[in-house]
C-alpha positions in Angstrom: 57.3 174.2 63.8 54.0 174.4 64.5 51.8 172.0 64.8 49.3 171.9 61.2 45.8 172.2 61.2 43.7 169.0 59.6 47.9 167.9 59.0 47.6 164.6 56.3 48.9 161.9 57.0 51.1 158.8 55.3 50.8 155.0 56.0 53.5 153.5 55.2 53.3 150.3 55.9 52.2 147.2 52.8 49.0 146.8 53.1 49.1 143.7 55.5 50.9 145.5 58.0 48.5 148.2 57.9 45.5 145.8 58.6 46.2 143.9 60.9 48.0 146.8 63.1 44.9 148.9 62.0 41.4 147.5 61.1 38.3 150.3 59.8 38.2 151.7 63.9 41.6 152.5 64.1 41.2 154.1 60.7 37.9 155.8 60.9 40.2 157.6 63.9 43.2 158.5 61.2 40.3 159.9 59.7 39.3 162.2 62.8 42.9 164.3 63.1 43.7 164.7 59.1 43.3 163.1 55.6 44.4 160.1 55.6 46.7 157.9 52.8 47.6 155.0 52.9 49.4 154.3 49.4 49.3 150.0 48.0 52.9 150.7 47.7 55.6 152.3 49.9 56.9 155.9 49.1 60.2 156.7 48.2 61.8 158.3 51.3 61.9 162.0 49.6 57.8 161.8 48.9 57.3 161.5 52.6 59.0 164.6 53.1 55.8 165.3 51.7 53.5 164.9 54.4 53.3 165.7 57.9 52.5 163.3 59.8 54.1 159.1 58.8 53.4 156.3 59.8 56.4 154.1 59.6 57.0 150.4 60.1 59.5 147.0 59.8 59.8 147.6 56.0 60.3 151.3 56.0 63.0 152.8 54.3 65.6 155.4 56.2 64.5 158.7 55.5 66.3 161.7 54.5 69.3 162.7 56.5 67.9 167.2 56.9 65.0 168.1 55.5 64.4 171.1 53.3 62.7 174.4 54.4 59.3 173.1 51.7 59.9 170.1 53.3 56.6 169.2 55.3 57.1 166.1 57.6 56.6 167.5 61.6 56.1 163.6 62.8 56.9 160.0 62.8 55.1 157.4 64.1 57.0 154.0 64.2 55.2 151.1 64.8 57.7 149.1 65.5 60.7 148.6 68.1 63.9 150.7 67.2 63.7 154.1 65.2 67.6 153.9 64.2 67.3 151.9 60.9 65.0 155.0 59.8 65.4 157.9 61.1 68.4 159.9 61.9 68.7 161.5 64.4 69.6 164.5 62.7 66.2 164.5 61.9 64.9 165.2 65.7 67.7 167.9 65.9 65.6 169.7 62.6 62.1 169.8 64.6 60.5 166.4 64.1 58.5 164.6 66.7 59.2 161.1 66.7 57.6 158.6 68.6 57.7 154.6 68.6 55.1 151.4 69.4 57.7 149.0 71.3 55.5 149.0 74.6 52.7 147.1 72.7 55.5 144.4 71.4 56.8 144.3 75.3 54.2 141.5 76.3 54.4 138.6 73.2 58.0 139.4 73.7 58.2 138.5 77.0 55.6 136.1 76.7 57.1 133.9 74.5 60.4 134.6 76.5 58.6 133.2 80.0 57.5 129.9 77.4 61.2 129.6 76.0 62.3 129.5 80.1 59.8 127.1 81.1 61.1 125.1 78.2 64.3 124.7 79.0 63.7 124.4 82.4 62.1 121.4 81.7 63.4 120.3 78.2 60.2 120.7 76.5 62.1 121.0 73.4 63.8 117.4 73.9 61.4 115.8 75.3 58.1 116.6 72.4 61.3 115.5 69.7 61.4 112.3 71.0 58.4 111.3 71.9 57.2 112.8 68.2 59.5 109.2 67.7 57.7 107.5 70.0 60.6 106.5 72.3 58.5 107.4 75.1 61.9 105.4 77.2 64.2 108.5 76.5 61.9 111.5 76.4 61.1 110.7 80.8 65.3 109.8 80.4 66.3 113.4 80.8 66.1 113.8 85.5 64.6 115.8 86.4 63.6 119.5 85.4 63.6 122.5 87.6 60.8 125.5 88.4 60.8 128.4 88.2 59.4 129.5 91.6 62.9 129.7 93.7 64.9 130.1 90.9 67.3 132.2 90.5 67.3 134.5 87.2 69.0 136.8 85.7 67.6 139.7 83.9 70.4 141.4 81.8 68.0 144.5 80.7 65.1 146.1 82.6 63.9 147.4 79.1 60.0 147.7 79.2 60.5 143.1 77.3 63.1 143.2 80.6 60.4 144.3 82.8 57.1 142.9 81.5 59.0 139.5 81.4 60.3 140.5 85.7 57.1 140.8 86.6 55.8 137.2 85.1 59.4 135.7 87.1 58.7 137.4 89.8 55.0 136.7 89.7 55.9 132.7 90.0 57.9 133.1 92.9 61.8 133.5 90.6 64.4 135.4 92.8 65.4 137.8 90.2 68.7 139.6 89.8 68.5 142.1 86.9 71.5 144.4 85.9 70.6 147.3 83.8 72.6 151.5 84.2 69.9 152.6 83.6 67.7 150.8 86.3 67.8 152.7 90.2 67.9 151.2 93.5 64.4 152.7 94.4 63.6 150.8 90.7 64.8 147.9 91.7 63.3 147.8 95.1 59.9 148.6 93.7 59.8 145.7 91.4 61.2 143.0 93.7 64.4 142.5 92.4 67.8 142.7 93.2 70.6 145.3 91.5 74.0 143.6 91.2 76.7 143.8 88.0 77.5 141.3 85.1 79.6 139.3 86.2 78.1 138.8 89.8 74.2 137.8 87.4 76.4 135.6 85.3 78.0 133.4 87.8 75.1 133.2 90.8 72.2 132.5 88.1 70.7 129.3 86.4 69.0 131.2 83.8 70.2 134.2 81.4 68.0 136.2 80.1 69.1 139.3 77.7 66.6 142.1 77.4 68.7 145.0 76.7 69.4 146.3 72.8 72.1 147.0 70.8 74.3 149.9 71.9 78.0 150.7 72.0 78.1 149.5 75.2 75.7 146.2 74.6 77.7 145.5 71.5 79.3 141.7 72.2 78.5 142.3 76.3 78.6 139.1 76.4 82.2 137.7 75.3 83.5 134.0 75.2 85.0 135.0 79.1 81.7 135.6 80.6 79.3 132.9 79.4 81.6 130.6 80.8 80.5 131.9 84.1 77.4 130.6 83.8 76.9 128.1 85.4 77.4 124.6 84.4 73.7 123.5 82.9 72.6 127.0 82.7 70.1 128.2 79.8 70.4 131.6 78.0 67.3 133.2 77.0 68.1 136.0 74.1 64.7 137.6 72.5 66.4 140.8 71.8 69.3 141.7 69.9 72.1 138.8 68.8 74.3 142.1 68.5 74.4 141.8 72.2 76.1 138.3 72.1 79.6 136.6 71.0 78.2 133.9 68.9 80.8 132.4 67.9 81.6 131.7 72.1 78.0 131.0 72.6 77.7 127.6 69.8 80.9 126.5 70.9 79.1 126.5 74.6 76.2 125.0 72.8 78.4 122.1 70.9 79.6 121.6 74.5 77.0 121.1 76.1 77.3 122.8 79.0 74.5 124.9 78.2 71.2 125.4 76.5 69.2 127.8 75.4 66.6 129.4 73.6 66.7 132.0 70.7 65.4 134.0 68.1 66.7 136.5 67.0 70.0 136.1 65.0 73.2 137.4 63.1 72.1 136.5 60.1 67.8 136.2 59.1 66.6 133.9 58.4 68.8 131.0 59.5 71.3 130.4 57.0 70.5 126.2 56.3 73.6 125.5 57.5 74.0 126.8 60.7 75.1 124.9 63.4 71.8 125.8 65.5 70.5 123.7 63.8 71.5 120.5 64.6 72.1 120.7 68.1 69.7 119.4 70.7 69.7 121.3 73.7 69.0 125.1 72.2 65.1 125.8 71.1 64.8 128.2 68.2 62.1 130.6 66.6 61.8 132.3 64.2 62.0 136.2 65.1 57.8 136.3 66.2 58.4 137.5 69.5 56.2 139.9 68.7 54.1 138.3 65.8 50.6 138.5 68.4 46.9 139.8 67.8 48.0 141.2 71.4 51.5 143.0 69.6 49.4 144.2 66.9 46.1 145.6 67.9 48.6 147.1 71.1 51.0 149.0 68.5 48.0 150.1 67.2 46.4 151.5 69.6 50.0 153.2 70.6 50.2 154.9 67.7 46.7 156.1 66.6 47.5 157.7 70.1 50.4 159.6 69.8 48.8 160.6 66.9 46.2 161.9 68.9 48.4 163.8 71.1 50.5 165.6 68.6 47.9 166.6 67.1 45.9 168.5 69.7 49.7 169.5 71.3 49.9 167.2 74.2 53.5 165.4 75.1 54.0 162.5 73.5 54.4 159.6 75.2 56.4 157.5 73.6 58.7 159.8 72.3 61.8 159.4 70.7 64.8 162.4 71.9 67.5 163.5 71.5 68.8 161.3 74.9 66.9 158.7 73.9 68.0 157.5 71.0 71.3 155.0 71.3 69.3 153.2 74.1 66.2 152.0 71.8 66.8 148.7 70.9 
């Protein structure tokens, strides 16, 4: 496929999200590349094939599996992370170029994971609850907390978020170990971390943070048996995907009080009102807000605009999704 001159660009986002991601300056840049269409309602899947470039995001419908000869679609610029619910792999083989803006969210999600780690290591959530009730003695009765400096922390997945989280940890003096089948020993050395297998990581780390995508290999990999390897008093932080672990097994560990956890992702979202996680004192809960910062929105918008700029200019895409990377994305 050749790149069309003066392409049509459809922004398939609802107005509030479109405004957060782009705004006047980025919209003006997009208009330099082609004719921009920004309807207030999302278009049905087939209508989007009438445009050369389509910007998608959270809530965008899945594209049809195949292009027809009369379809104009040449590029999909996904403004969020995972593309598998939106873009069928078959469109890649039909020649559609696809990029995604997960890199724009990495810093914000990593910072939330760091905050969660610090909070649980110092029991801040439980301390705050007691202080809010006026219980000074109870709030000060949790004993000694822990510092990140000198603590062995395990990171499952050297994804973009995982690497940003690792950078925070090493900057604070943590001893970081990582398990990731795609991370080479040379890369690990450059990052200042140790590579090890999953079971060794779980057995040896006081804190375990999940930053792995959901793939055939990672789905359900943290079984009850593997969760039992985490030392007593251990902490689990999950800002990635809930499907990488056995949620029932984690609940059992949390109910026993053996582990504590900080969770931003769940099997069912919103978290049902009768879910037992609401009642557990050793759990810090947030409503899937890892990427909800003004920084993330600006960075996501920049990634999308820059990728469209490269596409129109015939330059390589920096964040292109290929057949080789499709299954490795969160």
